[in-house]
N, C-alpha and C positions, 0 to 999 in steps of 0.2 A: 309598613309595606314598602316604603321607599328604600329602606336598607336592604331588604330581601331582594328587591328588583335590581338594585345596584350590585349586590354580590352575585346575583345570577348572571348579570351581563358581564361581570369580570371573569367569571368561570367560563362563560361562552367565548369571550375574547381570548382567554388563555388557551382554551381547547383549539380554537381556530388557528391560533399562532403555532401551536404544537403540530397540528396536522399540516400546515403550510411548510414548516421547517422539515418535517419528515418527507413530504412530497419533493421538496427541493433536494434533499439528501439522496433520495432514490433516483431522481433525475440526474444528478451529478454522477452517481455511481454508474448508471446506465451509459451516460455519455463517455465516461472514462473507459469503460469496457469496449464501447463502440470504436473509440479512437485507437485503442490498443490493437483491436482486430484489423482496422484499416492499415495501420502501420505494418503489421505483420504480413498482410496479403498484398500490399502495394508492390508492383513489379519494380525491380531495380533497373534503371536505365543507364546507359553508357553514352550520354550525349557529349558533344564537344563543349569545351569550357565557354566558348563565345555564344553559344546558343541561349537565347532568352535574355540577353543583356539589353536589347532595345525593343521598345514597344511603339508601333506605328499607330498614332491616335488620329490621323487624318483620314477622312472618308472620301 
């Protein structure tokens, strides 16, 4: 019985790992698509070169 239980847990672990990898792959593909769409739809600004060089962190 111990060998069967051990093999069963190995199969379960391999299956869970496979499902996790697939979920991460789908998530990565979705994020890449989202980032590509944001880059395409982002408005192009024509701000002066000095704008955004300094950040005031004092309150």
